[in-house]
N, C-alpha and C positions, 0 to 999 in steps of 0.2 A: 358335540352338539351345542354347548353354551358357547364355545368360541365361534361356531357358525352363526349363531344368532347376534353375538356383538358384531361379527364382521358385517352382518346384513344391516344392522342399525347405523353403524359407522358409514356404510355406503349410502343409505338412505339419508342420513344427516347431510352428507358431502353433496349429494345430489339436490336436496333442498337449497342448499347455500348457493350451489351454481344456479339454481333456477331463479331464486330470489335475486340474486346479482343481474341475471339476464333481464328479468322484468324491470329492475330499478334503472338499467341502462337504457332499455327501450322507451321508458317513460321520459327519461331526461332528454333523449333525442327528439322525441316527440314535442316535448315543450320547447327545445331549442329552435326546431323547424317552424312551430308556430310562432315564436317571437320573432324570428328573422323572417320577414316576410318578403325578401328579396326586392323591397322598395329601393327605387332609384334615389341615390344620395343628391342632395341639393348642391349645385355648383355655381349659382348666381350670386348677385350681391346680397348680403345680409344687413338689410336696413329695413326694419319694420315699418316705419312711416312712408316708405316708397311705394308700398305695395297697395296703397289705398290713399289717394289724395283727399284733401279737405272737401273739393267739390264733390268728389264721388260719394264720400261719407256723407255729406249734407243731403245729396239725392236720395240715397239708400235711407237714411233716417227719416226724411221728408221734412227736416227742419235744418235751419242753417247751423253749420259747425262754427263756433267762434274761435276756437284755437285747437292746435294738434301739439301734444307733447310726446317727445321721444324718450323713452326710459331705456337707453342703450340699443343695441341692436336686435333685441327679442321682445320689445314691448313699445307700443302706441297708444296713446290715449287721445280720443276725439271728444272734446267738450262742446256741449250744446246747453242752451238755457242756463247760463252761468248761475243766475240768480236762484235756482232750484237745485244747483250742484249736479245737474245731468251730465253723464259721461259714459263712453263705451271704450273698454280696455280691450285691446286686440294683442294677444300674445303670441309668439312663435317658437317652435321647438324645431330648430334648424337640422339637428342631427337626432336619430333615434326616435323620430315622431312616431313611427308605424308601431313601435314597441311600447311607446308612452300611451298612446291611444288604446291599445289593446288592454293594457294593464289597467287603465283607468276605467274603461268599459267594463272589463272583467270584475274589478273591485265592486263597482256599484252593483252589478248583478249579484255577485256573491253575498253582499252584505243585505241587499234588500230581499233577494230570493226570487225576484221576478225581473223581467226585462224592463228597465226605466227609461231607457233611451229609445227615442223614435229615429229610426233610419231616415235619412233623406236621400233619395235616389238622384243620380245624374249630378251631384255636386262634388268636384274633386274626384278622388278615388275611392273616397269612403267619407261620410259625414253623418253626424246624429245631432238631434236636439236634446239637450239635457232634460233631465226632470224639471218639472214645473216651468219651462220654459226659461231656465235660468242662464243658459248659456248654448252655443252652438260649438262643437267641435268638427274640423274638417281636416282631413289628410290628403296631400297631393305628393306622390313620391314618398320620400322620408320626411317630409315637413309637415309638422301638424300646426293648425292655427286654432286657437281658442278665443271665442268672441264672448266676453262676459256681458250679458243683457241685464243683469240685476240693477245696477245703480241708474242706467239709462231708462229703464222701463221699456225696452224696446219689444216689439213683437218678432215673431219668428221671421216674416216677410223681410223685414229690415235686415235681419242678421243674414238671412240667405242671400239678399242683394249684395251685401258687403263680402261675403265669403266667395261668391261668384267672381266678383272683380278681382279679389285676391288670388283665387284659382288661376286665373286667366295669366297672371304674373308670375307663377310659380313655375 
């Protein structure tokens, strides 16, 4: 009788281990599927400043852009009203942009406990206005574009106009 009880407890423990392993594997597969969004990889030219010209940036901002600075293939800074130090930085994540966007969005939601990003429909494959209008994140395929609106003091309309032009070139 005692031997039967120990055998039963052993089988129960082994079954529990298999069930826990099954649940962990299932969660890992769900997470992997969520992060791999089947976004098409970008195969075009990786030059950040070629996606939005000085004239197009001026039109979107509503003020003349005085200069454009390239910071490698992933970042471009548009300067306007240099006496006030106004500028807009546009940064590109050429590979893994879908995953970076999901992680950024998820992290902010997890930290704050509420949805702090405002979805922008019909812009790229996915786009969000960041909390307090501090920036705009837009994804098209596997490329994520981040427009930092803080230093330039831009409104959402200007950032959307810039992102629309950029999305058309990705």
